C-alpha positions in Angstrom: -5.6 -181.1 -12.2 -4.8 -181.6 -8.5 -3.0 -184.4 -7.1 -3.8 -186.4 -4.2 -1.2 -184.5 -2.3 -3.0 -181.5 -2.5 -6.6 -183.0 -2.0 -5.2 -184.9 0.9 -3.8 -181.8 2.6 -7.2 -180.4 2.1 -9.1 -183.5 3.9 -6.8 -183.1 6.4 -6.7 -179.7 7.4 -10.4 -180.0 7.6 -10.3 -183.1 9.9 -7.7 -180.8 12.3 -10.8 -178.1 11.9 -13.6 -180.5 12.7 -11.8 -182.0 16.0 -12.3 -178.3 17.6 -9.6 -179.1 20.0 -6.2 -177.3 21.1 -4.9 -180.5 21.8 -2.4 -182.1 19.2 -4.3 -184.8 16.7 -2.3 -188.0 16.1 -1.7 -188.5 13.0 -3.0 -191.9 12.9 -6.4 -191.0 13.7 -6.6 -188.6 11.1 -5.2 -191.4 8.5 -7.7 -193.8 10.0 -11.0 -191.1 9.8 -9.7 -190.3 6.3 -9.1 -193.9 4.9 -5.3 -192.5 3.9 -2.0 -194.3 4.2 -0.4 -193.2 7.5 3.0 -193.2 5.7 1.7 -191.1 2.8 0.1 -188.6 5.4 3.8 -188.2 7.2 5.0 -186.9 3.9 2.2 -184.4 3.7 2.1 -183.4 7.1 5.7 -182.8 7.0 5.4 -180.2 4.0 2.1 -178.5 5.9 4.5 -177.9 8.9 7.2 -176.6 7.0 4.9 -174.1 4.9 3.0 -172.7 8.3 -0.2 -174.5 7.7 0.0 -176.6 11.0 2.2 -177.2 14.0 3.1 -180.4 15.1 4.7 -182.0 18.4 6.0 -185.3 18.8 5.7 -187.7 21.5 3.0 -189.5 23.9 0.7 -186.6 23.4 1.8 -185.7 20.2 -0.1 -184.9 16.7 -0.8 -182.3 14.8 -2.9 -179.1 15.0 -4.2 -175.9 13.1 -2.0 -172.8 13.5 -5.1 -170.7 12.9 -8.7 -170.7 12.9 -10.5 -172.3 10.1 -11.9 -169.1 8.6 -8.3 -167.6 8.4 -7.3 -170.2 6.1 -7.8 -169.8 2.1 -8.3 -173.0 0.3 -5.9 -171.4 -2.4 -2.9 -170.9 0.4 -3.2 -174.7 1.2 -3.3 -176.2 -2.8 -1.0 -173.8 -3.9 1.7 -175.1 -0.8 1.1 -178.4 -1.8 0.6 -178.0 -5.6 2.8 -175.1 -6.2 1.7 -172.2 -8.1 -1.7 -171.6 -10.0 -0.3 -170.3 -13.2 -1.3 -172.2 -16.3 1.9 -171.0 -18.3 5.5 -170.4 -17.2 5.2 -166.5 -18.2 2.9 -166.1 -15.2 4.8 -167.7 -12.4 6.0 -165.1 -9.6 9.9 -165.7 -10.3 9.7 -165.6 -14.2 11.5 -163.2 -15.6 9.8 -161.0 -18.3 8.8 -163.2 -21.6 10.5 -161.6 -24.7 7.4 -162.4 -26.5 4.7 -161.3 -24.2 4.1 -158.0 -26.1 3.0 -159.8 -29.1 1.7 -162.9 -27.5 -2.0 -163.3 -28.7 -2.7 -166.1 -25.9 -1.4 -164.3 -22.6 -4.4 -162.2 -22.2 -6.5 -165.4 -21.9 -4.1 -167.3 -19.4 -4.0 -164.2 -17.5 -7.8 -164.2 -17.2 -7.8 -167.9 -16.5 -5.2 -167.4 -14.0 -7.1 -164.8 -12.0 -10.3 -166.8 -12.0 -8.7 -169.7 -10.7 -6.7 -167.8 -8.0 -9.5 -165.8 -7.4 -12.1 -168.8 -6.7 -9.7 -170.8 -4.8 -8.5 -168.0 -2.2 -11.9 -166.8 -2.0 -12.7 -170.4 -0.4 -12.0 -170.5 3.2 -11.5 -173.8 5.2 -14.6 -172.6 7.5 -16.6 -172.8 4.0 -15.9 -176.4 3.4 -16.5 -177.5 7.2 -20.1 -175.6 7.1 -21.0 -177.0 3.6 
């Protein structure tokens, strides 16, 4: 299950893409359009800037904008930045050391298959796909 953080991050990315502007979009405008607390969006936007999804500027004409074209973002990279790894079990995490039971684990092939399906699904969807639906 995905949290509001991941779902709202997608909504912010869609909103920014739909503006079709090179200008910075104020967070208060996004918050109003998306009916999401500006305070909560500040937390999300900060993580998205740190993760390289969007760029931000402060001041009178400040706000946020995409770093790339919508077709260059996968939904998977957005969700994974906000939610963490798609790995359903710890032994499939990137930074996990080899599990001592993996050789005889009867469930590992199932978890691996699920992990690949989920990852391929979300990384196969582009931000532009969501906008054009």
